[in-house]
Steps between C-alpha positions, in 0.01 A plus 500: 500500500297604804590759753460461870165637649493877491771536244468568129651259261820616304334476157241751624766736623688470175168569301423804715859647464477462112157651498617789701795558274277476189266764670796731571626474150160589343457796717857621416431448134166672502643809682817533294384389144473778245317475172695577198451862413383637159787724380447883516558606147320639204425158371322391814324832604139488552458117468156382588431211262691176485439493121731796470779314701452206269548725198867497580544209741260242309633205300693629192519852609820721551541406873311173558463347847775262608465127497463498886214769495155365586263486209254716685379816310394677813815714532384717786427193738873455527682824375478802717417828343740782569 
């Protein structure tokens, strides 16, 4: 499908519109997304080492990570310190 001289073909317009929408969504998500906080309580006070997190949240511990949690052991890359 070709467009008359000087006009943009419809597939290009559709592509540019979708790319613009995706860019808007990514900017919105980046601005509004909050990382999950680390609770403010005595169990989590002064956490600086992921090994301490995993002593409770590791496999077979009293509060293991859920099945949808990433297997990453770098807790502070995702969780926000209070």
